[in-house]
C-alpha positions as CSV (number, residue, x, y, z in Angstrom):
1,X,0.0,0.0,0.0
2,X,1.2,3.5,-0.8
3,X,0.7,5.7,2.2
4,X,1.4,9.5,2.7
5,X,1.6,10.8,6.2
6,X,1.1,14.5,6.6
7,X,2.3,16.7,9.5
8,X,2.7,20.4,10.0
9,X,6.2,20.7,11.5
10,X,9.7,19.2,11.7
11,X,9.9,19.9,15.4
12,X,9.5,17.3,18.2
13,X,5.9,17.9,19.0
14,X,3.8,14.9,20.0
15,X,2.0,14.7,16.7
16,X,5.2,14.9,14.8
17,X,6.8,12.1,16.9
18,X,3.7,10.0,16.2
19,X,3.8,10.7,12.5
20,X,7.4,9.6,12.1
21,X,7.2,6.5,14.3
22,X,4.0,5.3,12.5
23,X,5.5,6.0,9.1
24,X,8.6,3.9,10.0
25,X,6.5,1.1,11.5
26,X,4.4,0.9,8.3
27,X,7.5,1.0,6.1
28,X,9.0,-1.9,8.2
29,X,5.8,-3.8,7.4
30,X,6.5,-3.4,3.7
31,X,4.4,-0.4,2.7
32,X,5.6,2.4,0.5
33,X,5.5,5.4,2.8
34,X,6.3,9.1,2.4
35,X,6.0,11.9,5.0
36,X,5.1,15.5,4.0
37,X,5.8,18.4,6.3
38,X,6.4,22.2,6.4
39,X,10.0,23.3,6.9
40,X,9.6,26.4,9.0
41,X,12.3,28.9,8.9
42,X,15.4,27.2,7.6
43,X,14.4,23.6,8.5
44,X,15.1,21.2,5.7
45,X,14.8,18.0,7.7
46,X,13.1,16.6,10.8
47,X,14.5,16.9,14.3
48,X,15.9,13.4,14.1
49,X,17.1,11.0,11.3
50,X,14.2,9.1,9.6
51,X,14.4,5.5,8.4
52,X,15.6,5.7,4.8
53,X,12.8,3.5,3.8
54,X,10.5,6.5,4.4
55,X,10.6,9.2,1.8
56,X,10.6,12.7,3.4
57,X,9.1,15.7,1.6
58,X,9.8,19.0,3.3
59,X,7.9,22.0,1.9
60,X,9.8,25.3,2.5
61,X,8.0,27.7,4.8
62,X,10.0,30.9,5.2
63,X,9.4,33.1,8.1
64,X,7.6,36.5,7.6
65,X,8.1,39.3,10.1
66,X,5.0,40.7,11.6
67,X,2.8,37.8,10.5
68,X,-0.2,37.1,12.8
69,X,-1.3,33.7,13.8
70,X,-4.3,33.6,11.5
71,X,-2.2,34.7,8.5
72,X,0.5,32.1,9.4
73,X,-2.2,29.3,9.5
74,X,-3.6,30.4,6.1
75,X,-0.2,30.5,4.5
76,X,0.7,27.1,6.0
77,X,-2.3,25.6,4.4
78,X,-1.7,27.4,1.1
79,X,1.9,26.4,0.8
80,X,1.4,22.7,1.7
81,X,-1.7,22.5,-0.6
82,X,0.3,24.0,-3.5
83,X,3.1,21.5,-3.1
84,X,1.2,18.4,-2.2
85,X,1.3,15.9,-5.0
86,X,1.3,12.6,-3.0
87,X,0.8,9.6,-5.3
88,X,-0.7,7.4,-2.6
89,X,-3.6,5.1,-1.9
90,X,-4.1,6.6,1.6
91,X,-3.4,10.2,2.6
92,X,-3.3,10.5,6.4
93,X,-3.1,13.9,8.1
94,X,-2.0,14.1,11.8
95,X,-3.2,17.7,12.4
96,X,-5.7,20.3,11.1
97,X,-3.2,22.3,9.0
98,X,-2.1,19.4,6.9
99,X,-5.7,18.0,6.7
100,X,-6.9,21.3,5.4
101,X,-4.1,21.4,2.8
102,X,-5.2,18.0,1.5
103,X,-8.9,19.0,1.5
104,X,-8.1,22.2,-0.4
105,X,-6.5,20.0,-3.1
106,X,-9.7,17.8,-3.2
107,X,-7.8,14.8,-1.7
108,X,-9.8,12.4,0.4
109,X,-7.9,12.4,3.7
110,X,-7.8,10.3,6.8
111,X,-7.4,12.5,9.9
112,X,-6.1,11.5,13.4
113,X,-7.7,13.9,15.9
114,X,-5.2,13.8,18.7
115,X,-7.3,16.2,20.9
116,X,-9.8,18.9,20.4
117,X,-8.7,22.6,20.9
118,X,-10.6,25.8,21.6
119,X,-9.5,28.7,19.4
120,X,-10.6,32.3,19.0
121,X,-8.6,33.2,15.9
122,X,-11.1,32.8,13.0
123,X,-8.7,31.0,10.6
124,X,-7.8,28.5,13.4
125,X,-11.4,27.9,14.2
126,X,-12.3,27.2,10.6
127,X,-9.1,25.0,10.2
128,X,-9.9,23.0,13.3
129,X,-13.6,22.4,12.5
130,X,-13.1,21.5,8.8
131,X,-10.4,19.0,9.7
132,X,-12.9,17.2,12.0
133,X,-15.9,17.3,9.7
134,X,-14.7,16.8,6.2
135,X,-12.2,13.9,6.2
136,X,-13.3,10.7,4.6
137,X,-12.3,8.8,7.8
138,X,-11.2,9.7,11.4
139,X,-9.1,8.3,14.1
140,X,-8.3,9.1,17.8
141,X,-5.6,7.7,20.0
142,X,-8.0,7.3,23.0
143,X,-11.7,6.6,23.6
144,X,-12.1,9.7,25.7
145,X,-11.2,12.0,22.8
146,X,-13.3,10.0,20.5
147,X,-16.3,10.6,22.8
148,X,-15.5,14.3,22.9
149,X,-15.5,14.4,19.1
150,X,-18.8,12.6,18.9
151,X,-20.4,15.0,21.5
152,X,-19.1,18.1,19.8
153,X,-19.4,17.1,16.1
154,X,-21.8,14.1,15.9
155,X,-19.2,11.8,14.4
156,X,-17.4,9.0,16.3
157,X,-13.8,8.3,15.3
158,X,-12.3,4.9,15.5
159,X,-9.7,4.4,18.2
160,X,-6.1,3.2,17.7
161,X,-3.9,3.7,20.7
162,X,-0.6,5.5,20.3
163,X,2.7,3.6,20.1
164,X,5.7,4.2,22.4
165,X,9.4,3.6,21.8
166,X,9.5,2.0,25.2
167,X,12.8,0.1,24.6
168,X,14.6,3.3,23.8
169,X,13.5,5.0,27.1
170,X,13.9,1.8,29.0
171,X,17.6,1.6,28.0
172,X,18.1,5.0,29.5
173,X,17.3,3.6,33.0
174,X,19.7,0.7,32.7
175,X,23.2,0.6,34.4
176,X,24.9,0.9,31.0
177,X,23.3,4.4,30.7
178,X,24.4,5.6,34.1
179,X,26.9,8.0,32.6
180,X,24.3,9.8,30.5
181,X,22.0,10.1,33.5
182,X,24.8,11.4,35.6
183,X,25.7,14.1,33.1
184,X,22.1,15.5,33.4
185,X,22.3,15.3,37.2
186,X,25.7,17.0,37.3
187,X,24.1,19.9,35.2
188,X,20.7,20.0,36.9
189,X,21.0,18.3,40.3
190,X,17.8,16.7,41.5
191,X,14.9,17.9,39.4
192,X,11.2,17.8,38.7
193,X,10.8,17.6,34.9
194,X,8.1,19.0,32.6
195,X,8.2,18.4,28.9
196,X,6.5,20.3,26.0
197,X,7.5,23.8,26.8
198,X,5.7,26.6,28.6
199,X,2.2,26.8,27.2
200,X,-1.4,27.2,28.5
201,X,-2.3,23.6,27.5
202,X,0.7,22.2,29.5
203,X,-0.5,23.8,32.7
204,X,2.9,25.5,33.2
205,X,1.7,28.2,35.7
206,X,-0.2,25.5,37.8
207,X,3.1,23.7,38.0
208,X,4.9,26.8,39.2
209,X,2.3,27.2,41.9
210,X,2.6,23.6,42.9
211,X,6.4,23.7,43.0
212,X,6.2,26.8,45.2
213,X,4.4,24.7,47.8
214,X,7.1,22.0,48.0
215,X,10.4,23.9,47.6
216,X,10.8,24.6,51.3
217,X,10.6,20.8,52.1
218,X,12.9,20.0,49.1
219,X,15.3,23.0,48.8
220,X,17.8,21.2,46.6
221,X,15.3,20.1,43.9
222,X,15.1,22.2,40.7
223,X,12.1,22.7,38.4
224,X,13.1,22.0,34.8
225,X,11.2,22.6,31.6
226,X,12.3,20.9,28.4
227,X,11.1,21.0,24.8
228,X,8.7,23.5,23.4
229,X,8.6,24.3,19.7
230,X,5.2,25.4,18.5
231,X,3.4,27.2,15.7
232,X,1.5,29.4,18.0
233,X,2.5,32.6,19.7
234,X,2.5,32.0,23.5
235,X,4.5,35.2,24.4
236,X,1.5,36.6,26.5
237,X,1.3,33.4,28.5
238,X,5.1,33.2,28.8
239,X,5.0,36.7,30.2
240,X,2.5,35.7,32.8
241,X,4.6,32.6,33.6
242,X,7.7,34.7,34.1
243,X,5.8,37.3,36.2
244,X,4.4,34.5,38.4
245,X,7.8,32.8,38.8
246,X,9.3,36.2,39.9
247,X,6.4,36.7,42.3
248,X,7.0,33.2,43.8
249,X,10.8,33.6,43.9
250,X,11.2,30.5,41.6
251,X,14.0,30.3,39.1
252,X,13.0,27.4,36.8
253,X,15.6,26.0,34.4
254,X,14.2,26.3,30.8
255,X,16.2,24.0,28.5
256,X,14.2,24.7,25.3
257,X,14.4,22.0,22.6
258,X,16.4,18.9,23.8
259,X,18.5,16.9,21.4
260,X,16.6,13.7,20.6
261,X,19.5,11.4,21.5
262,X,19.8,13.1,25.0
263,X,16.1,13.1,25.8
264,X,15.7,9.6,27.2
265,X,18.5,10.1,29.8
266,X,17.0,13.5,30.7
267,X,13.7,11.7,31.5
268,X,15.3,8.8,33.2
269,X,17.4,11.0,35.5
270,X,14.4,13.1,36.7
271,X,13.0,12.4,40.2
272,X,9.5,12.8,38.7
273,X,7.8,13.9,35.5
274,X,5.1,16.5,36.1
275,X,2.6,15.9,33.4
276,X,-0.1,18.4,34.3
277,X,-1.5,19.3,30.8
278,X,-5.1,20.5,30.8
279,X,-5.9,18.6,27.5
280,X,-4.3,15.5,26.1
281,X,-5.1,12.9,23.5
282,X,-3.0,10.1,24.9
283,X,0.0,11.2,27.1
284,X,3.1,10.1,25.1
285,X,5.6,11.9,27.3
286,X,4.2,10.3,30.4
287,X,4.3,6.9,28.8
288,X,7.9,7.4,27.8
289,X,8.7,8.3,31.4
290,X,7.1,5.1,32.7
291,X,9.2,3.2,30.2
292,X,12.2,4.9,31.8
293,X,11.0,3.9,35.3
294,X,10.4,7.6,36.2
295,X,7.4,8.3,38.4
296,X,4.7,10.5,36.9
297,X,2.3,13.0,38.5
298,X,-0.5,13.6,36.0
299,X,-3.5,15.9,35.7
300,X,-6.6,13.9,36.5
301,X,-8.3,13.8,33.1
302,X,-10.6,11.1,31.7
303,X,-8.1,10.3,28.9
304,X,-5.2,9.8,31.4
305,X,-7.4,7.6,33.6
306,X,-8.3,5.6,30.5
307,X,-4.7,5.1,29.2
308,X,-2.7,4.9,32.4
309,X,-5.0,3.4,35.1
310,X,-3.1,3.2,38.3
311,X,0.3,3.6,36.8
312,X,0.6,7.3,37.6
313,X,-0.3,9.6,40.5
314,X,-3.3,11.9,39.9
315,X,-3.9,15.5,40.8
316,X,-6.2,18.3,39.6
317,X,-5.3,21.5,41.5
318,X,-1.9,23.1,42.3
319,X,-2.2,22.0,45.9
320,X,-2.9,18.4,44.8
321,X,-0.1,18.5,42.4
322,X,2.2,19.7,45.1
323,X,1.1,16.9,47.5
324,X,1.8,14.2,44.9
325,X,5.2,15.7,44.0
326,X,6.0,15.8,47.7
327,X,5.1,12.1,48.1
328,X,7.5,11.2,45.3
329,X,10.3,13.4,46.4
330,X,10.0,12.0,50.0
331,X,9.9,8.4,48.6
332,X,6.5,7.9,50.1
333,X,4.6,7.5,46.8
334,X,3.0,4.2,46.1
335,X,4.0,3.6,42.5
336,X,4.2,0.4,40.5
337,X,7.4,0.9,38.6
338,X,7.3,-2.6,37.0
339,X,3.7,-2.2,36.0
340,X,4.4,1.1,34.4
341,X,7.2,-0.3,32.4
342,X,5.0,-3.2,31.3
343,X,2.2,-0.8,30.3
344,X,4.6,1.3,28.2
345,X,6.0,-1.8,26.5
346,X,2.5,-3.0,25.6
347,X,2.1,0.0,23.3
348,X,4.3,-0.9,20.4
349,X,4.4,0.9,17.1
350,X,4.2,-2.4,15.3
351,X,0.8,-3.0,17.0
352,X,-0.3,0.5,16.0
353,X,0.9,0.0,12.4
354,X,-1.0,-3.3,12.1
355,X,-4.2,-1.6,13.4
356,X,-3.7,1.2,10.9
357,X,-3.4,-1.4,8.1
358,X,-6.8,-2.9,9.0
359,X,-8.3,0.6,9.2
360,X,-6.9,1.7,5.9
361,X,-8.3,-1.4,4.2
362,X,-11.8,0.0,4.8
363,X,-11.1,3.6,3.6
364,X,-12.0,4.4,0.0
365,X,-8.6,4.5,-1.8
366,X,-7.5,7.2,-4.1
367,X,-6.9,6.7,-7.8
368,X,-3.2,7.3,-8.4
369,X,-2.5,10.6,-10.2
């Protein structure tokens, strides 16, 4: 089968990680796979090497000074639509921008809806809604999000759970990787880790407030933020975050994008991963942490309950997040490390690829152009 996977960025966002891993797993199973993306700024390749069996198509997307979010969204769709000439049986978009690009070209597109968002920018609202309503077939990575889509739009996507590269993160916790973990600990000391950057959806300010409640009991523990490359402009939120940190007297370490090869050791060396997002589709970073035997404190969301069960510690408010962090840092938390590792290892990309094969078989296939 000829399969085109579409994504909107070359950066290590969750949907991009998903796109590449699924494409590689499908290629391993003998399919002819290509991945289309926008190369923002000077990007001409993804954040990590891609299996050479997968053809990568990067559409240049030069930066424009003074461009608003709505204009950037519209230009993203236009440029990808103009370039998109995928000769494939299945065209599968992993986000609303690439889905709209395919729809603008009149291409029947499969869409994975990782989670629903709430936007106010008109172009984003239109992009988001059209990419749910108009695809020829839809997927979600959890039942909770599928139910949300049905309630909001009257359509019920099929569910195929995410895959996880559990072996890669598991190796980072083994004795052979002690040197890599120690390098992070030498640089950062003991630390609470949050991944995905400083964004409203990530609950970053809630985490600041929670950390302020535990720092006196754990004065040698640092709060660390890693990752965070996004299409959207979160400068206003970052300003509020910085003001709140100053008010609380907290000096978080903001690493920014982390090299892909160094990420597993960063996760494995952390005392705890704080995964306090307000909206998620699956929880890939939390599952990777479990694979690395790192405890997870997660926002108490239906999707996290569905995917993780008892493998993580739950909290909803800053005070509850603080209580759970304190339990882990004191060594008093009741966590099933072996069970968390087993859960992560059960979510293989090969399993996800096989499920996608079955799903694609029931999607009307395009006539090659």
